[in-house]
N, C-alpha and C positions, 0 to 999 in steps of 0.2 A: 795698531791693528791692521792685519793684512787686508788688502782691497783685492776682491775677487772680480773677475770679468766673465760674464756669459753672454752668449749670442742668442738672441731670439731665433724662432724658426724662421721668420721672415728674413733675417739678416743672413742667415746660413744659406738659405735659398737663393737670395741675390748673389752672394759670393759664388755659388755653384753656377748661376747663370752667368756672371761675368766670366768665370773660367770656361765654361762651355762655349760662350760666343767668340772668346779670343783664341781658343785652341782650334776652332773650326776656321774662323776667319782670317787668322794671322799665323799663329804657332803655338805649339805647346809650351815652349819656353817662354814666350811672352805671356801667355795666359798665367803660368806660374808666378812670373815676376810681379805681374799686376796684383793678383791676388795675395801674395806674400807682402807686398809693399802695404795693402791695405791692413792686413793683421799685424805687421810690425808698428805701423802708426798707431794702433790701438795701445800698444804697450807703454806709451808715456802716461797713460791714465793710472797705471799702478802706482805711480809716484805722485802724480798730480791730477786727481779726478775732476778738477775744475779747469783744465788746461783748454778745453774747448769753449768756443763763444756760445752764447745763449741762441737758441734758434727761435727767431721772432716769429716765424709762420707757425710755430706749435705752441705759442704763448697762452692759448686758451685752455690748453690741457692742464690738469693738476700737477702732472710731473714737470720737472725743470730740465726740459730738454736742452742738450747742447749738442755741438757738433765738432768735429775734426774734418779737416780736408786732406785727401790725398789723391793727386792728379785730378781726375774728372769727377771725383766721388766725395759726397758728404757722408761722413759716419756719424750717425745720429745715435744719441745715447742719453741716458738719465742714471743718477746714482742715488742710492738710498741705503743707509746703513752699511756702508763698505761693500756694497754690491753694485757694480755697474754693468748694466743691461744694454747692450749694442742692439738697438731696434730696428735700425734700417741702414742699408748701404745705397744712398740714393745717387743716381747718375746726375749731375748737374746740367747735362745737355738736354734735360727734359723740362717741361713747364714747371716752374717752381711750385705752383698750387698743387701739384701732384703729391707734394711732401706731406700734405694734410690728410692723405690716405692711409698713413702707417697707423 
């Protein structure tokens, strides 16, 4: 059965924020590169939805949150019935406890 991947509103907004920041502070080329790397990293989930490690900081939630790492970002997701939902793109340079606010 085919795995579908969807991005939550929060994760889409975070990708846009990452793009906006780097396009203003560094360059448009670097902004595109960073966002594309994050999006490309998620593609591994199409063939292996359990590729990411479990996110221990979110173990209190009923969903089985997992994450992938790309550069300074944790791509947090969960899977249910062949649907993977990317819930957050978390900048790991922040206080890790902020991850619980997703």
